[in-house]
N, C-alpha and C positions, 0 to 999 in steps of 0.2 A: 748540362748534365744529360747524358743519353737516357732514353726510356728504360734501358736495361738496369740502370742504377736507381730508378725511382722506386719509392716505397709507399705502399698503400696499407692503411690500417682498416680492417673490417671487423666491426663488432658482431658478435653472434655468428662466427664463421665456421662453426663445427658441422653444420648440417643445413638442409633446406636452401633458402635463397642465399644466405651468407656463404655457404660452401660453394655454390655455383659462381657467385661473384668472385670469390678468392681464386678459383681455378681459371676463370676467364681473364682476370687481371694478370695471372701468371702467363697465360697464353699470349697476352699482349706485350709481355716482356718486363712486367713489373715484379718486384719482390713484395712479399706479403707478410704482414703481421696480423694474425687473426686472433680474436678473443673468444673465450668460451666461459660459461659459468659453471656447469657441472659435467659436461660431456668431454672430458679430457681425452679419452681414448679416440673418440670420433675426431676431435680436433687434431690429434697427432696423425691420424690417417689422412686428413686433408693436407697436412704439412708434407707427408710422404708423396702425395700426388703432385703437389707443387714442385717438389724436388725432381720428380720424374719428368716434369715438363721442362726442367732446366733452370728453374729460378730458386731463390732462397725463400723458405717459409719458416715462420716461428709462431708457436701458439702460446698465448699468455692468458692467465685466468683474470676475469674481470666480471664483477657484478654491476651492471650498468645502473641498477636501481639504488646502489649505495654510493652516494656522492662523497661520503667520508673516506672512501677507499681511493679516490682519484689522485691524491697526492702521491700515494705509494705506487699506484699504477704508472703515473708519469715517470717516477724514479726508475721503476723496473723497465719501462719502455726505453728510457734514455740509456740504461745500461745495455739493454738488448741491441739497440741501434749501434752502440759503440763496439760491442763484442762480435756481433754477427754481420754488420753492414759497414763498419768502419766510418760511421757518420754520426751526427747528432741531430739529424733532421728527418722529417717525413714529408711526403708530397701530397698524399690524399688520405682523407678520412671518410669512411662509409658508415654512417649511423644506421645500422641494420637491426641490431638485437631487439627482440620483442616477443610478446605473447598476447593472447586475447582472453579476457573474461567475457563470455557471451551472456548478456542479460538485458532484458528490456529495461527502459528507463525507470519504470515504476518499481522494479525489483532490485536494481543494482545497489550494492552496499557501499558505504563509504570506504571500507577496507579495500574492496575490489577497485574502486575509483582511484584510490591513492596508489595502489600497486601498479596500475596501468599508467598513471601520471608519472610515477618515478621512472619507469622504463621507457615510455614513449615521448616524454617531454622534458621533465626536469633532468633526467639522466643525460640524454644527448645534449641538452642545452649547456650544462656545466662541464661535461666531458670535453665538448668542443672548445669551450672557453679555456679549460685547463691545458689543452694540447696546442693552443694557438702559438705559444712561443716556439714550438718545435717545427713549425711549418716553414718549408722553403717558399720563396716567391714562385709564382706561376704554378701553384698547386691547385687543389680543389677539394670540395666537400660535397658528398652526395647524401642527402637525407631520404630515408625510405618512408614514404607516405602510404596512401591507400586509395583505391578507386572509390572507397566509401566516403571520401570528402566531396565527391561530385554528385553521387546519388545516395539516397537514404534507404538503408535496410534495417528494419527493427532488430534490436539486440546489440547494436554496435554504437550507441550514442556516445558513450564515454571514449571508447577507442578512436572513433572517427573525429571527435572533438580535439583530442590530443594530436592526431595526425594533421588536422587543419591548423593547429598551432604551429606545428613544424613547417608547414608550407609557408605560413606568414614569416616565421623565423628565417626561412631560406632567403626570402627577399631582403630582409634586414641585414643578414650576414653578407649577401652579395654586395649590398650597398656599402657596408662599413669596411669590408675587407678588400674592396676593389683596388685601393691604393697599393696593396701588396700583391695584386694580380692573382688573388685567390678566387676562383670561380665557385659558386655555390648553386646547386640545383637539387630538385627533389624528383624522385620517381614514384609513381603511383600504380603498383600492381593491382590487377583484378584478382578474382578468386584463383588460388594456386593450390596444386596438390602437394601439400607439405605436412609436417607433423603438427602444425598449429591447430588448436582446438581439438586435440586428440586425433588429428588426421581426418577430420570430418569431411572436408571437401574431397579428399582422396578416397576414403573408405566407405562413405555413405553413397551408395549408387544412386539413390533417389535425388539427393542433394546435388550430386555431380551432374546428373542428367538435366536437372532444372537449371542450374547455373550455365551449363553448356547451351541450353535453349535460349538463354538471354544474351548470348554472345554472338556477334556477327560471324565470327569464324567457326562457330559450331562446336567448340570444346572449351573446357576450363584450361587455365594456364599450368605450365610446368616450371620448376625452378630454372630449367635450361632456357626458358623464354626471357628471363630477367637478367642473368649475370652478364651476358654480352653487352647489354645496353649500358649497364653500370661501368663495365670496362671501357667501353667507347667514350664515356664521359670523362674518363681519366687519361685520355690521349690528346695529343696536339691537334688532331683532326676536329676535336670538339672544343677547341680553344676559344670560339666566339659564342658558345652556348653558356648563358649565365642567367641566374634568377628565374629559371624555368621549372614548371611542373610538367613532367613527361609521363603520361599515363601509358601503361603497358598492360592492356587488358583484352586484346583481341577484338575490341569494339563491344564492350559490355554495357548493357542498359542504355542503348542509343535511343 
């Protein structure tokens, strides 16, 4: 199968990191199914940009925190693959969707904990399991982790713990799916200017300056710093990269 016919599914692809991943995948010649939870209009705009690049894009609604919806999502995805791509298989899955409750360990509530667990660990765990039958051989999975699994910053104990769980899961999936030639890697972005946490890194000048001062390259990250790496991991050139954690932080907290 040529790269032009390969299909990547990107969760949370309507904005931020997911949007840049979807566009970079299209630039590499892949077709893209991106999911959104509430940002339908933004997701459709990303689809238009994918089409302008010359690839096929489709946006599907998905709440990654709701595992009870995954059977219906797989059915909808299968129908979409048949109708738009004339196939019943995907090649890549990027588990990107997420958000952050910022709270110190002593203050975080069980509700906040569970909401993050559902999006950052339970959701991608069982979504990946549900979509496994749809994978072609020689495909891949990219799990989005965080630089916060390497260094500790107060306020992110639960978030970072779930991301650490995804890094461990990455190794297990690489081991168990190797016989299908499915590669599994994780990327770990540093602080990025996105809408996450209300756009704090982007819009809070003091926070932005401090984080930049802790980064070897002297600035915080942008979504454009991340998507190209994810797209590379979904190419034949990255075919021998497996079970790896790739930090993309500009040299943060060295």
